[in-house]
Structures are given as structure tokens and as C-alpha cells.
C-alpha positions in Angstrom: 101.8 108.7 107.9 102.5 110.0 104.3 104.1 108.1 101.7 105.9 109.7 98.3 106.5 106.7 96.0 109.0 107.2 93.3 108.6 104.2 91.1 112.2 104.1 89.8 113.4 102.2 93.1 113.1 105.1 95.6 110.6 105.3 98.6 110.5 108.2 100.7 108.1 108.0 103.9 107.4 110.3 106.6 106.2 109.3 110.0 105.9 113.1 111.6 103.4 115.8 111.0 106.4 118.3 110.3 107.7 117.2 106.8 110.3 118.9 104.7 110.2 119.7 101.2 111.8 117.0 99.2 112.3 116.9 95.4 111.8 113.2 94.7 113.9 113.8 91.3 116.7 115.2 92.9 116.8 112.0 95.6 116.3 109.7 92.7 119.2 111.4 90.5 121.6 111.3 93.8 120.5 107.3 94.3 121.4 106.6 90.9 124.6 108.4 90.8 125.9 106.9 93.9 124.0 103.5 94.3 123.0 102.9 90.4 119.6 102.5 89.0 119.1 99.0 90.1 119.6 99.6 93.8 116.4 100.1 95.7 116.6 102.7 98.7 114.1 103.5 101.3 114.3 106.9 103.2 112.5 107.5 106.2 111.9 110.6 108.1 111.2 110.0 111.5 110.8 111.3 115.1 113.0 111.0 118.0 111.1 108.3 119.5 111.3 105.8 116.5 115.1 106.4 115.6 116.1 106.0 119.0 114.0 102.5 118.9 115.8 101.5 115.6 119.1 102.7 116.7 118.5 100.5 119.9 117.3 97.5 118.0 120.1 97.5 115.3 123.0 99.1 116.8 122.6 98.4 120.5 122.8 102.2 121.1 120.2 103.7 123.7 120.1 107.1 122.4 118.6 109.5 119.6 120.6 110.1 116.7 120.5 112.2 113.7 120.9 109.8 111.0 121.1 105.8 110.3 121.8 103.9 107.2 121.6 100.2 106.5 123.3 99.0 103.1 122.0 95.5 102.3 124.5 95.4 99.5 124.3 91.8 98.7 120.5 92.4 98.2 120.8 95.6 95.9 118.7 97.3 98.8 119.4 99.8 101.6 117.4 102.2 104.0 118.1 105.6 105.6 116.6 106.8 108.7 116.5 110.6 109.2 115.5 112.3 112.4 114.6 115.9 111.5 114.7 117.5 115.1 118.0 115.8 115.8 119.6 116.7 112.4 118.5 120.5 112.6 119.9 120.5 115.8 123.5 119.4 114.7 123.1 121.6 111.7 123.2 124.6 114.0 126.2 123.6 115.7 
């Protein structure tokens, strides 16, 4: 697993060998503009097995999806899971 850690409330994690080129500053600026500087956000790039497991565990949906997001507004924290293969398939439609 490879991690890119932005010390300003943004964590980007990769659990795949195939990783996108992500500009941490770009993501950080979007996070700040939309969610605010004090909001902590984790972004995970995962495979189909992992996103299906998360989808089943937390949403009771037993299938692969492209993106899952979990805002925890009371805690000023959130997570985004992105399945690159599924997102790529949907982008081609």
C-alpha cells in the first residue's frame, strides 16, 4: 500500500498497483473550498474487491460501484472510496 499524506487535513491512499497521477495540492484546494479548512478528508483508491466489501458492509449493497462517500459532518470528517476500474468503465459510457 502506498500513501500520500497532505499535512493539511487530506489523506490520499492507494491500495492498487495501478495508481492515478493525483495532484495533492489540487485535491487539497477543492477540499478547502467545498468542505472548509478544518474538515478532515480521506480519499482511498481501491480495487473492486475492496469497494464491494465496503458497499456491502455499510450500505448493504452487494455489488461493485465506482464511488462511495461517507460524510461524518458532526465529526468534521469524511471518507471517499474510488474504484478506478469501475470509474473508468462508467467514464467510457
